[in-house]
N, C-alpha and C positions, 0 to 999 in steps of 0.2 A: 532484538534481532527480528529481521523480516524473513518470512518463509515464502513458498510459492503460493500461499493464500493471498499474498499481495504482490510485491515486486522483488521478492527474494529469489535466489537461485536454487535453494535447497528446499525439499519438502520439510514439513515439521519434524518428521521422524529423523530425517537426515541431519537437520540442525541439532537435534538432541544427540544423536550418535557422534557427530563431529565434535560437538562441545565436550562431551564426556571423554572422547579420544584425546583431546588436547588438555585434559585435566581441569576444565572449568568446573566450578562447584555450584554456581548460580548463574542462570540466564533468565531473560525475560523475552517472551514472544510478544512482539508489538507490531503486528502488521497494520498497514494503512487501512483505516476505515472498516476493519473486519476483525472478528474474533474466531474465524473458522479454523485457524491453525492451532488454536490452544488445545482442544480436546485430543487431537492426534499427537501433539507434543507431550502432553501429560501421560498419555497411554504409553508412548515410547519411553518416557522417562522412568516408568516402573522398572525397567531393566537396569537402571543405573541409579541405585539408591544414594550414591554420593553426589548426585546432581539435583539441584532444586530448580524447578521451572516456575517462574512467576507469570501468572496470566496478565496480559496487558493489551493495549491498543495504542495506535498512533492516529490521532484525529487531525486531519488537515482543516485549518480554519482560515477565515478571510480577515485580513487587516488592510488598512489603507496602503496602497502601493505594493501589495503582495499577499503572501500567506504566511501563516505561522503554524507549526505543528505542536500539538499538545499530547503528551504521553499520559496514559493512565495505567498505573501499576497496581497489582493486587486486586484487580476488578472482579466482580461477580460476572463472569462472561456469559452467564445464562440470563442475565437481567433483561427482561422483556423491553423496557423503555430504551435501554442502550442498543439492543439489537434492532429495534424498529428504526431508531435514528440512523444507525449505521447502514441499514438497508436503503434508506433514502439517499444517503451519500454515495453508495455503490451504484445505484441506478443512475444517479447524476453522472458518475464517472463513465458509465457505459454509454450514455447519450453523448457525452463530450467526445469520447473516443470515436464514435460513429460520425460525429460532426467533423472531427479532424480528418478522418479518412476521406470524407466527402470533399473537404477543402484541399487535401493533398491531391485527390483525383483531378480537381480543377487545375492544379499546378503540373499535371502530367505525371504524378507519382501514384501508381495504381497498386493498391494493397487490397488483400482479401480480408474481409471481416472475420471469417472463420479462422484464418491463420493468426490474427491478433488474439482472438479468444484462446486458441491453442497455446500461444506463447504465455498468456496470462495464467493459464492453468487453474486459476481459482476464481473466486467471486469478484475480486478487485482488479479492474483493468486500468492500467496507468499509461502515461506517456512513454515510459521505458519499453513497454510492449510494442507500441507503435514504432518506436525507434529501432527496435530489434527487427521488426518486419521490414522496415526500410533498408536496413543493413543487409538482411538476407537477400533482398532483391537487387542489391547493388546500386541503389539510389544515393547512398552516402558511404563514406569510408570509415565512419566511426559513430558510435552512439552520441558522442558529444556534438558532432556535426548536425545530427537530426535536431537537437535542441537549439543549437546556435542559429541554424539557417531556417528552421521550419516551425518547431513546436514549442518554443519558449513563449513566455507571456507576450512578447512583442512580435512573435513570428507570424508569417502569413497564414499558417494553418492552425493557429491557436484558437481554441474554443473555451470559453469560461464554463465552469461547472458550479453547481450549487454547493455552497460551503456554509458552515455555521461560524459564529463568532467564537473567539477564544473563551469568553465568559460562558457561553452555552456549552462548549466542550467540557470545561471545568465542572459545570453543574451536572452534566451527564455522568462524568467520571465519579463525582462525589455521590451521586444518587446510586451508582452501581458499586458503592462501598470501596472505591479505588482512591489512589493517591495521584493527583494531577501534578505533572512536571513539564516545564517548557523544554521542548526538544531543540537541539542545536540553536541556541538563542542568538548567536552572532552571524547567522546566515539569513 
């Protein structure tokens, strides 16, 4: 599950409470390129002994003609090497988002960087946050439209970001004592 530490809609504590309310007994917190939601989720889970929270991460990786996401379950989320690598990826996301805002500005779509950061709420800034800012200002009629017309890989405002290979992501996850799994393999 994603939390507001990346592109989720609920805080880590809200994810835990909602999961427990719906009778789930096991969840994994796997935010994009960050482990910042894990500690708050584990803290919130202390109030729900019937719910197990698995520490995880979803690492976006680069493959020919696109990207692939690698999940890491049961990770040591305090692992220094993992956290250092994730920090590099988050900084790259930040630079990409700023670049996209610049390109959108050139297209007559004026967004405030501060608002995009507010929408992100956490360390990881993604394209959905830019799309939400566009929707709020009335430049588009849906989040999907933002991607289709502007910020998808072939869109006029798209900016590449630094990614690692799937093999490097698997190595990072294994080094952090985790279990690597390919996320949504058919997309």
